[in-house]
C-alpha positions as CSV (number, residue, x, y, z in Angstrom):
1,M,-71.8,55.3,1.9
2,P,-71.6,56.3,5.5
3,S,-72.2,60.0,6.1
4,A,-73.5,60.5,9.6
5,A,-71.1,61.0,12.5
6,P,-71.2,58.3,15.2
7,P,-71.6,59.4,18.8
8,A,-68.4,61.1,19.9
9,L,-66.5,59.4,22.7
10,S,-65.8,61.4,25.8
11,A,-62.3,62.7,26.4
12,R,-62.5,60.7,29.6
13,S,-63.4,57.4,28.0
14,G,-59.8,56.5,27.5
15,G,-59.8,55.5,23.9
16,L,-61.5,54.3,20.7
17,P,-63.3,51.1,19.9
18,L,-60.7,48.4,19.3
19,R,-61.8,47.6,15.7
20,L,-61.6,51.3,14.7
21,L,-58.2,51.7,16.3
22,L,-56.9,48.6,14.4
23,V,-58.2,49.9,11.1
24,L,-56.8,53.4,11.7
25,A,-53.5,51.7,12.6
26,L,-53.6,49.7,9.4
27,C,-54.2,52.9,7.3
28,S,-51.4,54.6,9.2
29,M,-49.1,51.6,8.4
30,V,-49.2,52.3,4.7
31,G,-46.3,54.8,5.0
32,P,-44.0,52.6,7.1
33,A,-44.9,49.5,5.1
34,A,-44.3,51.2,1.7
35,T,-41.0,52.6,3.1
36,D,-39.5,49.6,4.8
37,L,-40.8,46.5,3.1
38,Y,-38.5,46.9,0.1
39,L,-35.4,48.1,1.9
40,P,-33.6,44.7,2.0
41,A,-34.0,44.5,-1.8
42,F,-32.1,47.8,-2.4
43,P,-28.9,46.1,-3.5
44,E,-30.8,43.7,-5.8
45,M,-32.8,46.6,-7.3
46,A,-29.6,48.5,-8.0
47,R,-28.1,45.5,-9.9
48,D,-31.3,44.7,-11.8
49,L,-31.9,48.3,-12.9
50,G,-28.2,49.0,-13.5
51,V,-27.9,52.0,-11.2
52,E,-25.8,53.0,-8.2
53,A,-27.0,53.1,-4.6
54,P,-28.1,56.8,-4.7
55,G,-30.3,56.0,-7.7
56,V,-32.2,53.4,-5.7
57,Q,-32.4,55.7,-2.7
58,L,-34.1,58.2,-5.1
59,T,-37.2,55.9,-5.1
60,L,-37.4,56.4,-1.3
61,T,-36.9,60.1,-1.6
62,A,-39.7,60.4,-4.2
63,F,-42.1,58.5,-2.0
64,L,-41.3,60.7,1.0
65,L,-41.7,63.9,-1.0
66,G,-45.1,62.6,-2.2
67,M,-46.1,61.9,1.4
68,G,-45.2,65.4,2.4
69,A,-47.2,67.1,-0.4
70,G,-50.0,64.6,-0.2
71,Q,-50.6,65.2,3.5
72,L,-51.0,69.0,2.9
73,F,-53.6,68.2,0.3
74,F,-55.6,65.5,2.1
75,G,-55.6,67.4,5.4
76,A,-57.2,70.5,3.8
77,V,-59.7,68.4,1.8
78,S,-60.7,66.4,4.9
79,D,-61.4,69.6,6.9
80,K,-63.6,70.9,4.1
81,Y,-65.3,67.8,2.8
82,G,-65.1,65.2,5.7
83,R,-62.9,62.3,6.4
84,F,-64.5,59.3,4.8
85,R,-64.5,60.1,1.1
86,P,-61.0,61.5,0.8
87,L,-59.6,58.5,2.7
88,L,-61.4,56.1,0.4
89,A,-60.1,57.9,-2.7
90,G,-56.6,58.1,-1.5
91,L,-56.3,54.4,-0.6
92,S,-57.8,53.4,-3.9
93,V,-55.2,55.4,-5.8
94,F,-52.5,53.9,-3.7
95,F,-53.6,50.5,-4.9
96,L,-53.3,51.5,-8.5
97,A,-49.9,53.2,-7.9
98,S,-48.6,50.0,-6.2
99,V,-49.5,47.9,-9.3
100,L,-47.7,50.4,-11.5
101,A,-44.6,50.2,-9.3
102,A,-44.5,46.4,-9.4
103,L,-44.7,46.5,-13.2
104,A,-42.2,49.4,-13.7
105,P,-39.6,48.5,-16.4
106,T,-37.1,51.4,-15.7
107,L,-35.9,53.4,-12.7
108,E,-37.6,56.5,-14.0
109,I,-41.1,54.9,-14.1
110,L,-40.4,53.3,-10.7
111,V,-39.6,56.7,-9.2
112,A,-42.8,58.2,-10.7
113,A,-44.9,55.4,-9.4
114,R,-43.3,55.8,-5.9
115,L,-44.1,59.5,-6.0
116,L,-47.8,58.7,-6.8
117,Q,-47.7,56.1,-4.0
118,G,-46.5,58.7,-1.6
119,L,-49.1,61.3,-2.6
120,S,-52.0,58.8,-2.2
121,A,-50.7,57.0,0.9
122,A,-50.6,60.3,2.7
123,S,-54.4,60.1,3.0
124,G,-54.1,57.1,5.4
125,I,-51.7,58.8,7.7
126,V,-53.1,62.4,7.9
127,I,-56.8,61.4,8.0
128,S,-56.3,58.7,10.6
129,R,-54.8,61.2,13.0
130,A,-57.6,63.7,12.3
131,I,-60.2,61.0,13.1
132,V,-58.5,60.4,16.4
133,A,-58.5,64.1,17.1
134,D,-62.2,64.3,16.2
135,R,-63.0,61.6,18.7
136,V,-60.8,62.1,21.8
137,S,-58.8,64.8,23.5
138,G,-56.5,65.6,26.4
139,A,-54.8,62.7,28.2
140,A,-57.0,60.2,26.3
141,A,-55.7,61.6,23.0
142,I,-52.1,61.2,24.2
143,R,-52.8,57.6,25.2
144,V,-54.5,56.8,21.9
145,F,-51.8,58.4,19.8
146,S,-49.2,56.5,21.7
147,L,-51.0,53.2,21.1
148,L,-51.6,54.1,17.5
149,M,-47.9,54.8,17.0
150,T,-47.0,51.6,18.8
151,M,-49.3,49.6,16.5
152,V,-47.8,51.3,13.5
153,G,-44.4,50.2,14.9
154,V,-45.4,46.6,13.9
155,A,-44.8,47.7,10.3
156,P,-41.1,48.6,10.6
157,A,-40.7,45.6,13.0
158,V,-42.0,43.1,10.5
159,A,-41.5,44.7,7.1
160,P,-37.7,44.5,6.6
161,L,-37.6,40.9,7.8
162,A,-40.6,40.0,5.7
163,G,-39.2,41.9,2.8
164,S,-35.9,40.0,2.9
165,F,-37.7,36.7,2.6
166,I,-40.1,37.9,0.0
167,S,-37.3,39.3,-2.1
168,A,-35.3,36.1,-1.8
169,A,-38.3,34.1,-3.0
170,A,-40.0,36.5,-5.6
171,G,-37.5,39.3,-6.2
172,W,-38.0,43.0,-5.5
173,R,-41.0,43.1,-7.8
174,G,-42.7,40.5,-5.6
175,V,-42.2,42.8,-2.6
176,L,-44.1,45.6,-4.5
177,W,-46.9,43.2,-5.4
178,V,-47.3,42.5,-1.7
179,L,-47.8,46.2,-1.1
180,A,-50.6,46.2,-3.7
181,G,-52.3,43.4,-1.8
182,F,-51.8,45.3,1.5
183,S,-53.5,48.3,0.0
184,A,-56.5,46.2,-1.0
185,V,-56.9,45.0,2.6
186,M,-56.8,48.6,3.8
187,V,-59.6,49.6,1.5
188,L,-61.8,46.7,2.7
189,G,-61.2,47.4,6.3
190,M,-62.0,51.0,5.9
191,L,-65.3,50.3,4.1
192,L,-66.3,47.9,6.9
193,V,-65.4,49.9,10.0
194,V,-64.7,53.6,9.4
195,R,-67.5,56.1,9.6
196,E,-67.6,59.9,9.1
197,S,-66.3,61.6,12.2
198,H,-66.3,65.2,10.9
199,P,-70.0,66.3,10.5
200,V,-71.0,69.0,8.0
201,A,-71.7,71.5,10.8
202,N,-68.1,71.4,11.9
203,R,-66.4,71.6,8.5
204,R,-64.5,74.6,7.3
205,R,-66.0,77.1,5.0
206,G,-64.0,79.2,2.5
207,A,-60.8,78.5,0.6
208,L,-59.6,74.9,0.5
209,L,-56.2,75.7,2.0
210,G,-57.5,78.3,4.5
211,G,-57.1,75.8,7.4
212,L,-53.4,75.6,6.7
213,G,-53.2,79.4,7.1
214,E,-55.0,79.2,10.4
215,V,-52.7,76.6,12.0
216,A,-49.7,78.4,10.6
217,K,-50.5,81.4,12.9
218,R,-50.0,79.3,16.1
219,P,-46.4,79.6,17.3
220,R,-46.6,76.7,19.8
221,F,-48.1,74.4,17.2
222,L,-45.3,75.3,14.7
223,G,-42.8,74.5,17.4
224,Y,-44.3,71.0,17.7
225,V,-44.3,70.8,13.9
226,A,-40.6,71.6,13.8
227,L,-39.9,69.1,16.6
228,G,-41.8,66.3,14.9
229,G,-40.1,67.0,11.6
230,A,-36.6,67.0,13.1
231,N,-37.2,63.7,14.9
232,F,-38.7,62.2,11.8
233,G,-35.5,63.2,10.1
234,V,-33.7,61.1,12.7
235,L,-35.9,58.1,12.0
236,I,-35.7,58.3,8.2
237,G,-32.0,58.9,8.3
238,V,-31.6,55.6,10.1
239,I,-34.1,53.8,7.8
240,S,-32.6,55.0,4.5
241,A,-29.0,54.4,5.6
242,S,-29.6,51.1,7.4
243,P,-29.4,48.7,4.4
244,F,-25.9,49.8,3.5
245,V,-24.8,50.3,7.1
246,Y,-25.8,46.8,8.2
247,Q,-25.1,45.0,5.0
248,S,-22.2,46.8,3.2
249,M,-20.4,48.3,6.3
250,M,-21.1,45.6,8.9
251,G,-21.2,42.7,6.4
252,F,-24.5,41.2,7.5
253,S,-26.8,39.3,5.1
254,A,-30.2,40.7,4.2
255,Q,-31.9,38.3,6.6
256,V,-29.7,39.3,9.5
257,Y,-30.2,43.0,8.6
258,G,-34.0,42.4,8.8
259,L,-33.5,40.9,12.3
260,F,-31.5,43.9,13.5
261,F,-34.0,46.4,12.0
262,G,-36.9,44.5,13.5
263,L,-35.2,44.6,16.9
264,N,-34.9,48.4,16.6
265,A,-38.6,48.7,15.7
266,L,-39.5,46.5,18.6
267,G,-37.6,48.9,20.9
268,M,-39.8,51.7,19.5
269,M,-42.9,49.7,20.1
270,A,-41.9,49.0,23.7
271,S,-41.3,52.6,24.4
272,G,-44.6,53.6,22.8
273,I,-46.4,51.2,25.1
274,I,-44.7,52.6,28.1
275,S,-45.5,56.1,26.9
276,S,-49.2,55.3,26.6
277,R,-49.2,54.1,30.2
278,L,-47.5,57.2,31.4
279,A,-50.2,59.4,29.8
280,G,-52.3,61.0,32.5
281,R,-49.7,60.2,35.1
282,V,-46.7,62.1,33.9
283,P,-47.1,65.4,32.0
284,A,-46.7,64.7,28.3
285,R,-44.2,67.6,27.9
286,R,-42.0,66.1,30.6
287,T,-41.9,62.7,28.8
288,L,-41.3,64.5,25.5
289,G,-38.5,66.7,26.9
290,V,-36.6,63.7,28.4
291,A,-36.9,61.7,25.1
292,V,-35.6,64.6,23.0
293,A,-32.6,65.1,25.3
294,V,-31.8,61.4,25.1
295,T,-32.0,61.5,21.3
296,L,-29.4,64.3,21.2
297,A,-27.1,62.6,23.6
298,V,-27.1,59.3,21.6
299,S,-26.7,61.2,18.3
300,L,-23.6,63.0,19.6
301,S,-22.2,59.7,20.8
302,T,-22.7,58.2,17.3
303,L,-20.8,61.2,15.8
304,V,-18.0,60.7,18.2
305,F,-17.8,57.0,17.5
306,V,-17.7,57.6,13.7
307,L,-15.0,60.3,14.0
308,S,-13.0,58.0,16.2
309,G,-12.7,55.3,13.5
310,L,-14.2,52.6,15.6
311,P,-15.6,49.4,13.9
312,A,-19.0,50.0,12.3
313,V,-20.6,47.4,14.5
314,V,-20.6,49.8,17.5
315,L,-23.3,51.8,15.7
316,A,-25.8,49.0,16.2
317,P,-26.6,49.8,19.9
318,C,-26.7,53.5,19.1
319,L,-29.2,53.0,16.3
320,F,-31.3,50.9,18.7
321,L,-31.3,53.5,21.4
322,L,-32.2,56.3,18.9
323,V,-35.2,54.4,17.4
324,S,-36.4,53.4,20.8
325,A,-36.3,56.9,22.1
326,L,-38.6,58.0,19.2
327,G,-41.4,55.9,20.7
328,F,-41.6,58.4,23.5
329,V,-41.6,61.3,21.1
330,M,-44.1,60.5,18.4
331,G,-47.3,60.0,20.3
332,N,-46.7,62.8,22.8
333,N,-45.7,65.3,20.2
334,T,-48.7,64.5,18.0
335,G,-51.1,64.8,20.8
336,L,-49.7,68.0,22.1
337,A,-49.6,69.5,18.6
338,L,-53.2,68.6,17.6
339,A,-54.5,69.9,20.9
340,E,-53.5,73.3,19.8
341,V,-55.6,73.1,16.6
342,R,-58.5,70.9,17.4
343,H,-61.0,73.0,15.3
344,V,-58.9,72.3,12.1
345,S,-57.3,69.0,13.0
346,G,-57.1,67.8,9.4
347,S,-55.0,70.8,8.4
348,G,-53.0,70.5,11.6
349,S,-52.3,66.9,11.0
350,A,-51.4,67.7,7.4
351,L,-48.8,70.3,8.3
352,L,-47.4,68.1,11.0
353,G,-47.1,65.2,8.6
354,G,-45.9,67.3,5.7
355,A,-43.0,68.6,7.8
356,Q,-42.1,65.1,9.0
357,F,-41.9,63.7,5.5
358,G,-40.3,66.8,4.0
359,M,-37.5,66.5,6.6
360,G,-37.4,62.7,6.0
361,A,-36.9,63.3,2.3
362,L,-34.1,65.7,3.0
363,A,-32.5,63.3,5.5
364,S,-32.7,60.4,3.0
365,V,-30.7,62.4,0.5
366,L,-28.1,63.7,2.9
367,V,-27.2,60.3,4.5
368,G,-26.5,58.9,1.0
369,L,-23.9,61.4,0.1
370,G,-21.1,59.2,1.5
371,G,-22.2,56.2,-0.6
372,E,-21.5,52.8,1.1
373,L,-18.1,53.7,2.5
374,T,-18.7,55.9,5.5
375,A,-21.4,56.6,8.1
376,L,-20.2,60.2,8.7
377,P,-23.1,61.8,6.7
378,L,-25.6,59.7,8.8
379,A,-24.0,60.7,12.1
380,V,-24.0,64.4,11.1
381,V,-27.7,64.3,10.0
382,L,-28.7,62.5,13.3
383,T,-26.9,65.1,15.4
384,A,-28.2,68.1,13.5
385,S,-31.7,66.8,13.5
386,S,-31.7,66.1,17.2
387,F,-30.3,69.5,18.0
388,V,-33.1,71.2,16.0
389,A,-35.6,69.0,17.9
390,L,-34.3,70.2,21.2
391,C,-34.4,73.9,20.1
392,A,-38.0,73.4,18.9
393,F,-39.0,71.8,22.2
394,A,-37.6,74.8,24.0
395,A,-39.7,77.1,21.8
396,T,-42.9,75.4,22.7
397,A,-42.6,76.3,26.4
398,Q,-45.6,78.2,27.7
399,R,-44.6,81.7,28.6
400,N,-47.9,83.5,28.9
401,V,-50.0,83.2,32.1
402,P,-53.6,82.3,31.2
403,V,-56.4,84.8,32.1
404,Q,-58.0,82.2,34.3
405,R,-55.1,82.1,36.7
406,N,-56.0,85.7,37.7
407,V,-59.4,84.6,38.9
408,P,-58.4,83.8,42.5
409,A,-56.8,87.2,42.9
410,Q,-60.0,88.8,41.6
411,R,-62.0,86.8,44.2
412,K,-59.8,88.0,47.0
413,A,-60.4,91.6,46.0
414,A,-64.1,91.1,45.9
415,A,-66.3,92.2,48.8
416,P,-67.2,89.4,51.3
417,G,-70.3,87.5,50.2
418,S,-70.3,88.9,46.7
419,L,-69.5,87.3,43.4
420,P,-66.5,88.7,41.4
421,A,-67.5,90.1,38.0
422,P,-65.8,88.5,35.1
423,A,-63.3,90.5,33.1
424,A,-64.7,92.2,30.1
425,D,-62.3,90.5,27.8
426,A,-62.4,87.1,29.4
427,P,-64.4,84.2,28.0
428,A,-67.1,82.6,30.0
429,A,-65.9,79.6,32.0
430,D,-68.2,77.2,30.1
431,A,-67.5,78.8,26.7
432,P,-63.8,78.8,25.7
433,A,-62.8,80.9,22.8
434,A,-63.3,79.3,19.4
435,D,-59.7,79.7,18.4
436,A,-58.2,78.6,21.6
437,P,-56.9,75.0,22.0
438,A,-58.8,72.9,24.5
439,A,-57.4,72.6,28.0
440,D,-55.1,69.6,28.0
441,P,-54.7,67.8,31.4
442,S,-51.7,65.9,29.9
443,R,-49.6,69.0,30.2
């Protein structure tokens, strides 16, 4: 079993080895794949299990709750015990949970299996981000995170369309069997490519959850956490409501719904690619701020359209613009957030992901309150989440002037030909404080 850390890549190297990036993307896809692949089968599942639409949506809610809690656990464990073993254990449990879900005879057992799927799938998402943070930083991290999120966008682009054809051929249980096969491929890829990136010397000492306490003391990091959670609420609100919006309200078939959903995800992929190319050229916060503002504007437009009683089909371009804008948010927000807590990136990634899926679980419940008759709950959730994201972005603004910016003034005051003495409380130029985030050229 691999234990030694490979040589770390320089923050200026621009990225990770392609095969490692592909495997990390595959591990990160477990959440979107397990969320989106079975969405077209929602109506069939409701009929087969004899439940209403909110009952089927509960399987999605259970998965998202498990993802939120699981990320907190696996993030803390990976900071203390390394990345490789927790990731292997989590993906292995996900395989077993996928088999249980495919065999579930009742809604109750299916919900329990989906909860276990979410708990174990969290390992792939949180530890993949931590491995990236271990290997690259600064503008390179923004670029890699944007590419990672773009590659992860393949899952929502392909999953609903693939799920519609799989469910037509093999039923909703066949869709869940495909998830089990996907998890087996993930485990194999991880064993072949992933190596330990968090050496023993860098691991946390003390209480298991102590890292979460450390990251919770950083206000700017918490602002990015709130922003990421709110925008993920937008994404999950669209995902969880989309089967009924497109099929029940707009009257499209499952196959056409899959095409529309794939188009939305392709928009997010395109924006993610553009975002990765902007990294290092345009400050990440500027890109993030524009994307958050656009998200709020489109969400407000959606609310106005719904209240105006316009045909449901007008929501299609709004949903496309919303999902596309998120491609500019996810990579930049993740990179900026983890730059604040590089020394405990596993716990930072865990809190970031936990907030995202916690907000996603709440959004999935709220958008289903109107059943299949109205999109008003969806429009309200999108607008409220986008407003919270804008407020969180404003809260992350840097208001304190760093100590280093006073150095030129100190040099002006120094006698000609003499070297200025460093301030007593200032760290050496080549030794930043251990609890301070690394300087980020992407800002």
